[in-house]
Structure formats: structure tokens, C-alpha cells
C-alpha positions as CSV (number, residue, x, y, z in Angstrom):
1,M,-81.2,-0.2,-21.9
2,P,-78.6,2.3,-23.2
3,T,-74.9,1.3,-22.9
4,T,-72.5,2.8,-20.1
5,A,-69.3,1.3,-21.4
6,P,-66.3,3.6,-21.8
7,I,-66.1,5.5,-25.3
8,S,-63.4,4.5,-26.9
9,V,-61.8,5.8,-30.6
10,T,-61.0,2.5,-31.4
11,T,-64.8,2.1,-32.0
12,L,-65.0,5.5,-33.9
13,P,-62.8,5.2,-37.0
14,F,-61.8,7.9,-38.9
15,M,-61.7,8.1,-42.7
16,D,-58.7,6.3,-44.3
17,L,-58.1,7.8,-47.9
18,T,-56.4,6.8,-50.1
19,Y,-53.8,9.1,-51.8
20,P,-52.1,8.5,-55.1
21,E,-49.6,5.6,-55.6
22,E,-46.6,8.1,-55.9
23,A,-47.6,9.9,-52.4
24,E,-48.4,6.3,-50.7
25,S,-44.6,5.6,-52.0
26,F,-43.2,8.5,-50.4
27,R,-45.8,7.9,-47.3
28,V,-43.4,4.5,-46.8
29,E,-40.3,6.5,-47.3
30,I,-41.4,9.0,-44.6
31,R,-42.1,5.7,-42.3
32,E,-38.7,4.2,-42.5
33,W,-36.4,7.8,-42.0
34,L,-38.8,8.2,-38.8
35,E,-38.3,4.3,-37.8
36,E,-34.4,4.9,-38.3
37,N,-34.0,7.9,-36.9
38,L,-36.5,8.3,-33.5
39,P,-34.7,6.7,-30.2
40,S,-34.9,3.0,-29.9
41,G,-38.6,2.4,-28.8
42,W,-40.5,5.5,-29.4
43,F,-43.4,2.9,-31.8
44,D,-43.6,0.7,-28.2
45,P,-47.2,1.0,-26.2
46,G,-46.1,3.2,-22.9
47,F,-42.8,4.3,-24.7
48,T,-41.7,7.3,-22.1
49,M,-38.5,9.2,-22.0
50,S,-36.9,11.0,-18.5
51,K,-36.5,14.3,-18.2
52,E,-32.8,14.4,-19.3
53,E,-33.3,12.0,-22.3
54,H,-36.2,14.3,-23.7
55,A,-33.9,17.1,-22.8
56,A,-31.1,15.4,-24.9
57,F,-33.5,14.6,-28.1
58,N,-34.7,18.2,-28.3
59,Q,-31.1,19.3,-28.6
60,T,-30.2,16.9,-31.0
61,W,-33.4,16.4,-32.9
62,T,-33.5,19.6,-34.9
63,E,-30.4,19.2,-36.4
64,T,-31.1,15.5,-37.2
65,L,-34.4,17.3,-39.3
66,F,-32.2,19.2,-41.0
67,K,-29.5,16.6,-42.1
68,G,-32.7,14.5,-43.1
69,G,-33.6,17.9,-45.3
70,W,-37.2,18.0,-43.8
71,I,-37.2,21.6,-42.4
72,C,-38.5,23.8,-45.2
73,A,-39.0,20.2,-47.4
74,G,-41.5,21.9,-49.3
75,W,-39.4,25.1,-50.4
76,P,-37.5,24.8,-53.8
77,E,-34.0,23.2,-53.8
78,E,-32.2,25.8,-54.8
79,Y,-33.1,27.4,-50.8
80,G,-32.7,24.6,-49.3
81,G,-35.9,22.6,-49.4
82,K,-36.4,19.1,-51.1
83,G,-39.6,20.8,-53.4
84,L,-42.4,19.4,-52.3
85,S,-45.3,19.3,-54.1
86,L,-48.5,20.2,-51.7
87,L,-49.3,16.4,-51.4
88,Q,-46.0,15.5,-50.0
89,Q,-46.1,18.2,-48.0
90,V,-49.3,16.7,-46.5
91,V,-48.0,13.3,-46.0
92,L,-45.0,14.6,-44.0
93,N,-47.1,16.3,-41.6
94,E,-49.5,13.4,-41.4
95,E,-46.7,10.6,-40.8
96,F,-45.0,12.5,-38.4
97,A,-48.3,13.3,-36.9
98,K,-49.3,9.5,-36.5
99,A,-46.0,8.8,-35.3
100,N,-46.1,11.7,-32.7
101,A,-42.6,13.3,-33.8
102,P,-42.0,16.6,-33.2
103,M,-41.1,18.6,-36.7
104,R,-39.3,21.9,-36.0
105,A,-42.0,24.6,-36.7
106,D,-40.9,28.5,-36.3
107,F,-44.3,28.7,-37.2
108,F,-43.4,32.7,-37.7
109,G,-40.5,31.6,-39.6
110,D,-40.6,28.4,-41.9
111,T,-44.5,29.3,-42.6
112,L,-45.3,32.5,-43.2
113,V,-42.7,34.8,-43.5
114,G,-40.0,32.3,-45.8
115,P,-42.9,31.7,-47.9
116,T,-43.9,35.0,-48.5
117,I,-40.2,36.1,-49.4
118,L,-39.8,33.4,-51.8
119,Q,-42.8,34.6,-53.5
120,W,-42.4,38.1,-53.3
121,G,-39.0,39.0,-52.4
122,T,-36.1,40.3,-54.9
123,Q,-33.3,37.9,-54.9
124,E,-30.8,40.0,-52.6
125,Q,-33.7,39.7,-50.0
126,K,-33.7,36.0,-50.6
127,K,-30.3,35.7,-50.2
128,E,-29.9,37.9,-46.7
129,F,-32.8,36.2,-45.2
130,I,-33.8,32.8,-46.2
131,P,-30.6,30.6,-45.1
132,G,-31.6,32.3,-41.2
133,I,-35.1,31.1,-40.8
134,L,-34.1,27.3,-43.1
135,A,-30.9,27.5,-40.4
136,G,-33.5,28.5,-37.5
137,T,-31.0,31.4,-36.4
138,T,-32.9,34.2,-36.8
139,G,-36.5,34.3,-34.9
140,W,-39.9,35.7,-36.6
141,C,-42.7,37.2,-34.8
142,Q,-45.9,39.0,-37.0
143,G,-47.0,42.9,-36.4
144,F,-50.2,42.8,-38.3
145,S,-52.8,43.9,-35.7
146,E,-52.8,47.1,-33.4
147,P,-55.4,47.8,-30.8
148,N,-57.9,49.6,-32.9
149,S,-57.3,47.3,-36.2
150,G,-57.6,43.6,-35.8
151,S,-60.4,42.4,-37.8
152,D,-60.5,45.9,-39.6
153,L,-57.4,45.4,-40.5
154,A,-57.0,48.0,-43.4
155,S,-57.3,50.8,-40.5
156,L,-53.8,50.0,-39.3
157,K,-52.3,53.3,-38.0
158,T,-48.3,52.6,-37.5
159,S,-46.7,54.3,-40.3
160,A,-43.3,54.2,-41.9
161,V,-41.6,57.4,-43.3
162,L,-38.8,57.1,-45.7
163,D,-35.8,59.0,-44.2
164,G,-32.7,58.6,-46.7
165,D,-31.7,55.2,-46.6
166,E,-34.0,54.2,-44.4
167,W,-37.8,53.7,-43.1
168,V,-37.9,55.3,-39.6
169,I,-41.3,53.2,-38.2
170,N,-43.6,54.7,-35.6
171,G,-47.0,53.1,-33.8
172,Q,-47.9,50.0,-31.7
173,K,-48.6,46.6,-32.7
174,V,-50.9,44.3,-30.0
175,W,-51.2,40.4,-29.9
176,T,-47.9,39.4,-31.6
177,T,-47.0,36.0,-30.0
178,Q,-43.6,35.6,-29.4
179,A,-41.9,39.2,-29.8
180,Q,-40.0,39.2,-26.8
181,H,-38.2,36.2,-28.4
182,A,-37.9,37.7,-32.2
183,D,-35.3,38.9,-34.2
184,Y,-36.9,40.8,-36.5
185,V,-40.7,40.9,-37.6
186,F,-42.4,41.2,-40.7
187,L,-44.5,44.4,-40.1
188,L,-47.6,46.2,-42.2
189,A,-47.3,49.9,-42.0
190,R,-48.8,52.6,-43.9
191,T,-46.2,54.3,-46.5
192,D,-49.2,56.6,-47.9
193,P,-51.4,58.1,-46.1
194,D,-53.4,59.4,-48.4
195,A,-53.8,56.2,-50.7
196,P,-57.1,54.7,-50.0
197,Q,-56.6,52.1,-46.9
198,H,-55.4,49.3,-48.7
199,A,-53.6,50.9,-50.8
200,G,-50.8,52.8,-48.8
201,I,-49.6,50.1,-46.8
202,S,-46.8,48.5,-47.3
203,Y,-44.6,44.8,-45.8
204,L,-41.4,45.7,-43.8
205,L,-38.9,43.5,-42.1
206,V,-38.1,45.2,-39.2
207,P,-35.0,43.8,-36.4
208,M,-36.1,43.7,-33.4
209,H,-33.2,44.3,-31.3
210,Q,-32.7,48.1,-31.5
211,D,-33.6,51.1,-29.9
212,G,-37.1,52.5,-30.4
213,V,-38.4,49.1,-30.1
214,D,-40.2,48.4,-26.5
215,V,-41.8,44.7,-26.2
216,R,-44.4,44.6,-23.2
217,P,-45.3,40.9,-22.4
218,I,-49.5,40.8,-22.0
219,T,-49.5,38.2,-18.7
220,Q,-52.6,36.1,-19.4
221,V,-54.8,34.7,-16.5
222,D,-52.9,31.4,-16.9
223,G,-49.9,32.9,-16.2
224,S,-48.5,32.3,-19.9
225,A,-47.3,35.1,-21.7
226,E,-46.6,34.9,-25.2
227,F,-49.1,37.6,-26.2
228,N,-47.0,41.3,-26.3
229,E,-48.0,45.0,-26.9
230,V,-45.0,46.5,-29.3
231,F,-44.4,49.9,-29.4
232,F,-42.3,51.8,-32.3
233,T,-40.7,54.8,-31.5
234,N,-38.4,56.0,-34.7
235,A,-37.6,52.4,-35.0
236,K,-35.9,51.6,-38.4
237,C,-35.2,49.2,-41.0
238,N,-33.2,49.4,-44.2
239,K,-35.4,51.1,-47.4
240,D,-34.6,47.4,-49.0
241,N,-36.7,45.2,-46.4
242,V,-39.9,46.6,-48.2
243,I,-41.1,42.6,-49.6
244,G,-43.6,43.0,-52.5
245,G,-42.4,46.6,-53.6
246,V,-43.7,49.8,-51.7
247,N,-47.6,50.6,-50.8
248,N,-48.2,46.8,-51.9
249,G,-48.4,45.3,-48.5
250,W,-51.8,44.5,-48.5
251,K,-51.7,41.9,-51.2
252,V,-48.4,40.1,-49.7
253,A,-50.1,39.9,-46.0
254,M,-52.8,38.3,-47.5
255,T,-50.3,36.1,-49.5
256,T,-48.7,35.2,-45.9
257,L,-52.3,34.5,-44.3
258,G,-52.9,31.8,-46.9
259,F,-49.8,29.9,-46.1
260,E,-51.4,29.3,-42.8
261,R,-53.2,26.3,-44.4
262,G,-52.2,24.0,-46.8
263,S,-50.1,21.2,-46.1
264,S,-51.4,20.9,-41.8
265,S,-55.5,20.7,-43.7
266,T,-55.8,17.1,-42.9
267,T,-53.7,17.0,-40.0
268,G,-55.0,20.1,-37.6
269,Y,-57.7,18.0,-35.8
270,R,-55.7,15.8,-34.1
271,R,-54.8,17.9,-31.8
272,F,-58.6,18.2,-30.7
273,L,-59.2,14.3,-31.2
274,K,-56.2,13.8,-28.4
275,E,-58.0,16.6,-26.3
276,W,-60.6,14.7,-26.6
277,E,-59.7,11.6,-25.4
278,L,-58.6,13.2,-22.2
279,I,-61.4,14.4,-21.4
280,V,-63.2,11.1,-21.9
281,D,-60.3,9.7,-19.6
282,E,-61.3,12.6,-17.3
283,A,-65.4,11.5,-17.5
284,V,-64.2,7.8,-16.7
285,Q,-61.7,8.8,-13.6
286,H,-64.9,11.2,-12.2
287,N,-67.3,8.2,-12.8
288,K,-69.6,10.7,-15.2
289,I,-68.9,8.6,-18.1
290,K,-72.5,6.9,-17.0
291,D,-74.4,10.1,-16.9
292,E,-76.4,10.3,-20.2
293,R,-75.9,14.1,-20.6
294,T,-72.1,13.6,-20.4
295,R,-72.1,10.9,-23.1
296,D,-74.4,12.8,-25.6
297,N,-72.1,16.0,-25.1
298,L,-68.8,13.9,-25.8
299,V,-69.9,12.2,-29.0
300,K,-71.2,15.6,-30.6
301,A,-67.9,16.8,-29.3
302,W,-66.1,13.5,-31.5
303,Q,-68.6,14.8,-34.5
304,N,-66.8,18.4,-34.4
305,V,-63.9,16.8,-34.8
306,K,-64.8,14.7,-37.8
307,I,-66.1,17.7,-38.9
308,M,-62.8,19.6,-38.7
309,Q,-60.6,16.5,-40.7
310,I,-63.4,16.4,-43.1
311,N,-63.4,20.4,-43.7
312,G,-59.0,19.8,-43.8
313,Y,-59.9,17.3,-46.9
314,R,-61.9,19.9,-48.7
315,S,-59.4,22.6,-48.3
316,L,-56.5,20.3,-49.5
317,T,-58.8,19.2,-52.4
318,D,-58.9,23.1,-53.3
319,G,-55.2,23.9,-52.9
320,L,-54.8,20.4,-55.5
321,N,-57.3,21.3,-57.8
322,N,-56.5,25.2,-57.5
323,T,-60.2,26.1,-57.4
324,H,-59.3,29.0,-55.7
325,N,-61.7,29.3,-52.7
326,A,-59.6,29.1,-49.7
327,A,-60.6,32.4,-48.3
328,L,-64.4,31.2,-48.4
329,L,-63.2,27.3,-46.8
330,G,-60.8,29.4,-44.2
331,A,-64.1,31.3,-43.0
332,C,-65.8,28.2,-43.1
333,N,-63.4,25.8,-41.3
334,K,-61.9,28.8,-38.5
335,M,-65.4,29.7,-37.8
336,F,-66.9,26.1,-36.9
337,W,-63.5,24.5,-35.3
338,S,-63.3,27.7,-33.3
339,E,-66.3,27.5,-32.2
340,A,-66.5,24.2,-31.5
341,H,-63.2,24.4,-29.2
342,R,-64.6,26.5,-26.8
343,A,-67.2,24.6,-26.3
344,T,-65.5,21.3,-26.2
345,M,-63.5,23.1,-23.6
346,E,-67.0,24.3,-21.6
347,L,-67.4,20.3,-21.7
348,A,-63.7,19.4,-20.5
349,L,-64.1,21.4,-16.8
350,D,-68.0,20.6,-16.5
351,V,-66.7,17.2,-16.7
352,M,-63.7,17.7,-14.0
353,G,-66.6,19.7,-11.8
354,M,-64.7,21.2,-8.7
355,Q,-61.5,19.2,-9.6
356,A,-61.5,22.0,-12.7
357,Q,-60.8,25.2,-9.7
358,I,-57.6,22.9,-8.6
359,L,-54.3,24.0,-10.1
360,T,-53.1,20.4,-10.8
361,G,-50.0,21.2,-13.5
362,K,-46.9,21.3,-12.9
363,G,-45.6,25.2,-13.6
364,E,-43.8,24.4,-16.8
365,M,-44.8,23.6,-19.9
366,A,-48.3,23.3,-20.3
367,G,-48.0,21.0,-23.5
368,P,-48.6,20.9,-27.3
369,L,-52.7,20.8,-26.8
370,A,-52.2,24.4,-25.5
371,G,-50.0,25.4,-28.0
372,S,-47.0,25.3,-25.7
373,R,-48.1,28.0,-23.2
374,R,-45.7,28.2,-20.6
375,G,-47.4,29.3,-17.3
376,R,-45.8,30.4,-14.0
377,A,-44.6,28.0,-11.3
378,D,-47.0,29.9,-8.8
379,Y,-50.0,29.1,-10.9
380,P,-49.6,25.4,-12.2
381,V,-52.4,24.8,-15.1
382,S,-53.0,21.6,-16.3
383,E,-52.7,20.7,-19.7
384,L,-56.8,20.6,-20.0
385,Q,-56.7,24.1,-18.2
386,A,-54.3,25.9,-20.1
387,S,-56.4,24.8,-23.5
388,F,-59.4,26.4,-21.9
389,F,-58.0,29.5,-20.9
390,F,-56.5,29.0,-24.7
391,S,-59.5,28.3,-26.6
392,R,-60.8,31.6,-25.4
393,S,-58.8,33.5,-27.5
394,E,-59.1,31.2,-30.9
395,T,-62.8,32.9,-31.7
396,I,-60.7,36.1,-32.2
397,W,-57.4,35.4,-33.5
398,G,-57.2,34.9,-37.1
399,G,-60.3,37.0,-37.9
400,T,-63.1,37.1,-35.4
401,A,-66.1,35.0,-35.6
402,E,-68.1,37.9,-36.7
403,I,-65.9,38.7,-39.2
404,Q,-65.6,35.1,-40.4
405,R,-69.5,34.6,-41.0
406,N,-69.8,38.3,-43.1
407,I,-67.4,36.6,-45.1
408,I,-69.4,33.7,-45.9
409,G,-72.3,36.0,-45.7
410,E,-70.8,38.0,-48.7
411,R,-69.3,35.4,-50.6
412,A,-71.0,32.1,-50.2
413,L,-74.6,33.9,-50.4
414,G,-74.7,37.1,-51.7
415,L,-75.8,39.1,-49.0
416,P,-75.2,42.7,-49.3
417,K,-72.1,43.4,-47.4
418,E,-72.2,45.5,-43.9
419,P,-72.5,48.9,-43.8
420,K,-69.6,51.0,-42.5
421,P,-70.4,52.9,-39.3
422,Q,-71.2,56.4,-39.8
423,R,-68.3,58.4,-38.3
424,V,-69.6,62.1,-37.1
């Protein structure tokens, strides 16, 4: 007789790996700091804040993080960081995640372009751009993808021509997240049209607030519009705003994409686990927890989250050992979690049944599980509904599942490269 008791994560424990002693003592330091600086009662079961209290907390928390030195803590001390090792950065992320405490994460500035400038930039570029990233006064977006150059990024057409002391940029970027709020875009442009595809690209830092830059939001079906088209018509940037040297942009861009993983490798699974818990709650509310097929699918979804966690430890091990398998592991992980997440969100709607067709949100911020997507007041999606919509795009951005399979086939299995299409 199969059990019909509600599924509980307390009966499905996740691994608890022991790190080296120095990492564990650093963990204690982080935990003590969080307990001292988070609002009173934060760690109590059922703790909540009013809307006014939450707004006040958000206004002061970034300053608190800055004073604690936890913003960009992995950066060298000379540039405002703490010089944390990779393992210390992992522990920092883990403790903030366990406490459900927000870290100021200007993803494009803190995680992508900032570390890229630190690695490839000149001293003058570091002095000009790093302080604004660290203080959060300069917003950034990423200008890589184009209408006909997404997974095949090297085929990009946006051009940059040097005219005296300025680069003149013409072209179009698409799916540019947060472009409507950014002060700068780190942009890939073709600076040598006669060079081979990968060899004629440069990595430019371009001001967004200027004539010649036209940002057009792309409204999604749930009313959110964090994606944008960006049109450049004789837009300009200083000739010294090339990172890593002219026509070396491909190598620099691969470095940027590599920063997407690393310190968050052991915490990325947590948002999927929280979603899973919400789906279990929905199954209980809709009396589907007793349905054997539903329970079976919930267990399979939990298994996928477990695999995501294990894959994160594999990526961390690769980084700590400098075995340089990040591209291959990244392809495997990205393909797995994006397809697993899409299936899980389809399960969520199946569990909710016809209720999933009713808009039950508040018309405000959808929530952290959906990437903080903001819908329209007249299209108030719930957190799971917003996450369902977002999951449809995850198998595309960051490299389509098809491209990830090509990488795995060619680099891991030694299969021949996919033939290029013949142009007539």
C-alpha cells in the first residue's frame, strides 16, 4: 500500500560536505556577522516584515553590506574587495543563502564586467570604472546577442569604426537585460571586417545615455519587460574604452562568460528547491498529493534538484583544482538544469490545474524565484506562473540546449564537428 503522507524536505536530506578548517572558521565569521546585522527576529520561524519595514531594510542593507566589506568581496583589496579565495566566496554565498539574506548582486557589474576589467583592463580603466561598480553608482548591461547572432555569437554584425579619438558604433543588440536602466553596456563589435570571425571582434564599454542609442523593451506574455532591443546609430565611446586590446574581444568575452559560474556553484540549486517546495504545497492544497503520478513526478523533480547540487560541487572542484573543465561542465550543467526546470514548471501548472489559468499575483515584483520579474498591474501573475514563463527562455539564453549538446559531443565524446550550413 503506497504511502500518502505529504512529502517533506526534512525526510529528503541534502548532502552536507565538510570544507577545510579555515573555510569552516570563515563560515562562523559570516554567520555571526549576519546574526549581528540582520533585523531582530530574522532567524525566528515565521518571521515577516511589513511593507514599510521591508522598504526601510532595502534602503539600508546595501550600505550595511558595503561597511561589512561583503560587496565584491572576492576582488583584490587594492580595488575595494577583501581578496577572498574561491572557497571563501563559496562559503560567503552559502551562508547568505542559508540565512535567506540578500546580497547586493548587480550581476552585470559585480559578476561579469567588473572581474573582466580587473583581469584585462589597464590601470586607467580600472581607476575609471571599478569604483562606480563597487559603489553601485554605475549600472551595466551586456551587449552580446544580436537578431542573427545568438548561439553563433562570432557571426555578429554590429560594427565599431575608429574616428579620431572615438569609436563609432552601428548595429543592433537583442535580449539585452536591464538596458533601460543601465549607464554603460559592455559590447562586442566587429572592428576588423576583413579578419576571420573570431579575430576581428573588440570588447567596448559604451555609454548608454547618448544620442544614437535607442532602447526598446520587449514585453513578455506575463507583462514583464526586462529584455530589450538596443539600436546603435553612430553611437560613440572613447577610443581607450577597449578592454583587452583591439580585435581581442573574443578571448575577453569568453572570460566574462566564465565568471557566470564559480562562487555560486553550490547555491544555484536553492531557488529550484524553493520552487519545488511551493509545488508540493500546491499539491497538498489541490489534494493531488495522494495521486501516485503526481507524487512520482515530484520525486523525479526533487532528484533533478539533487543532481543540480552535485553538479555544482563538481564545478567547484574543477575551479579549486584548476583542471580547466569549466566550459564542458558548464555545458552539461546548463543543458541539464534548464531542461529540468522547464519540465518542473510544467509539473507546477499540472498540479495547479485550472487554477493555473487564473492570475493570482499582486501585480508587483513576482519574486526571487522568477528572477525578480515585474509584471503589469493588469496581469498579476503569481510567483510560480512567472517562473513558468521564465523557464521557457532558459533553454535559449546562455547558449541553447542544442549548442550545449554540440559542445559535449565534440569535447567529451570526440564526435565530428557539426557541418556548417552551405551558403548559396
